[in-house]
N, C-alpha and C positions, 0 to 999 in steps of 0.2 A: 417372535423371539421370546416374549414373556411366557407364552404357553410352553415352549420348549424347555425353558429354564425351570418352570414349575414341575414339569414331568420328570426332568433329571433329578431334581431334589427329592420328589416323591419316590422314585425308584431307588435312590441312594438310601433313604430312610427304611424302605422296605427290605433292602438287603441287610441292613443293620439288624432289623427285627428278626429276620430269619436266622441270622448267624449270631445271635446275642450271646451264645455260650462261648464264643471265641473273642468277642469284642468288648471293650469298655468305651465309654464316651462321656461327653459332658458339654458344658457351655462355657463361654469366655467372653469378656468384654472389657472395655476400658477407654482410655484417652489416646489420641495421636497428636504428634507434633511433626509437621512436614514442611518440605520446601521443594522447589523444582529446580534441578540443576540445569543451567543453560538459559535461564531467564534474566540473568544479570542482577538478581536480587540475592541477598544473603540472610541467613538466619532462619531458625525453625519457628516462624511467626504464624503459621497457619495451624490452628488447633481444631481438632474434630474428635470423633469417637469411632469405635468399631465394635462389632458384636458377631459371634460365631457359634455354631454347633460343630462338634467334632466327634470322630470315632478313632479308637486306637486298636491296632492289631499287634500283639506281641511277637517279636522275632526271637528274643532270648529272654533270660531272666532280668536283663538290665537294659534292654532296648526294644523299641517298637516303632512301627510306622503310624503316622497320624494324618488323617485326611479331614479337611475342614470345608465348611461352606460359610463364607464371611461377607458381611457388609462392612465397608470401610471408606472413610473420607480422607482424601488427600488434597494436595494443591499447594498454593503459596500465597503470601500476603506481604504487602508493604505498608507498615504502620506510619502514617504521616507525622513528620517531625522536622526539626531544623536540619538534621543530618541528611535528609533526602528531599529537601525543598518541599516538604509537606505533600509528597507523592502518595496518594491514596489508591491502593490497588488490591483487589481480592480475586483469587482464582481458586474455585472450588470444584473438585472432581469427586464423583460418587461411583463406587465400584462394587460389584459382586465378585468375590474372589474365591478361588478354590486352591488352597495350599496343600501340598503333599510334603510331609516332613519326616525326617529321621530323628528320633528322640533317644537320648542316652542318659542313663542314670550314672553320675560320676562318683557316687559314694564309695565304690570299691577302691578308688584311687587315694582316698583320704581316711585317716584314722580319727580325725576330729569330728565330733558330732554335728558341728555347724554345717557340714556338707552332706549329711544324710538326706537322701532322696532329692538332691539338687539335680535338675534335669537340664541338659543342653540340647538344643535342636538346631537343625539347618535343613534347607530344602528349597523347593521352587514353587511358584504359584502362577496361575493364569487368572487375569482380571478382565472382567467385562465392564466397559463403561456404561452406566445406566442413567447418568445425569451430570450436568455441569452448569456452572455459571461463571462469568468473568466480567468484572466491572472496574472502571477507572474513574475516580472522583464521582462515584455513585451512578455513573453512566454505563449502560450495557455495551459490551464489545461484540455482541452477537453477529454483527455484520462484517467484522474485520477478518484479515488473514489468520489471526491468531486462534480462530475457533475451529481450525481443521484438526480435530482431535482424532487420534487413532482409537478405534473401537475396542481393541484388545491389547493388553500388555503382558509381558513375561517378567517375573520378578525373582530375585534371590532374597531369601529370608534367613535370619539367624537370631538366636536369643537364648535365654535361660529362664527356668521356672524355679522359684524358691518355695518350699513347703511351709504353709502356715498351720495347717492341720493335715490329717491323713488324706483328705479329699479336696482341700482348698490350697491353691498356689497363687503367689504373686508372680506375674509374668513381665518380663522386660524383653523387648524385641526391636529388631531393625530390619528394614526391607529397602531394596533399591531396584529400580527398573533395569532390566537387561535389554529391553527394546524401547525405542523412543515413544513418548506419549503424543508428540507432534513435532513438526519441524519448527525450528526457531525462525522468527521473523527477522532476525539480525544476522547478516552474513559475516562469516569469519574473514580473516586477513587474506586467505587464498581465494576468496570469492565464492566459496561453497557455503551452503546453509547448514548449520549444525542442528543437532536434535536436542530435545529436552527430556528429562528423566525425573521420575518421582523418587524422593528420599523421605523415608518415614521412620520415626522412632515411636514406640508404643509402650504404654504402662497400663497394666490391668490385672484382673483376677481371672483365674480359671478354676472351675468347679467340676469335679468328676461326679456325674449323676448316677451312672449305672456301670 
């Protein structure tokens, strides 16, 4: 699997190099705050980071398609305290993710300079689970039902990019699983087992390299 992933990434970069006259691209990275819907915890208490390389193909003068290869951390956490009876829980998920985004420059809709080159984006991604850990009170839950993770997830993504310079952008994003990351170990009122989903907010920087 690792070999196949490496070959895919190599071929992707080779295609970019061959078609460099049509493409732009860059790198991006930053912090994530995440939670898992369906685990009966609340709050974006799991912090992590992401990093990606991307390429952009123009569709028009104000829009383009963007494809990325990204490493991203997701999961959830319960910070022990009086409100949760000092429940200490950490759930970390590590993904290699491939988003395909539609990006649009909204400056044409506004006359105010503050909106010049502000980019909105939305799209889908496929994530491959490459690592995980789950602990409660510093004890591993590797042998429990809760470790039956789905190897692949499909996500919806949306966000915007604000220009700091001609090639540097501040990025703000949100993503949510469209498919379950695993079945919940807690049954619902109708006796069925519900699923769990990743929800992630991100803040970072994006730099157009070529």
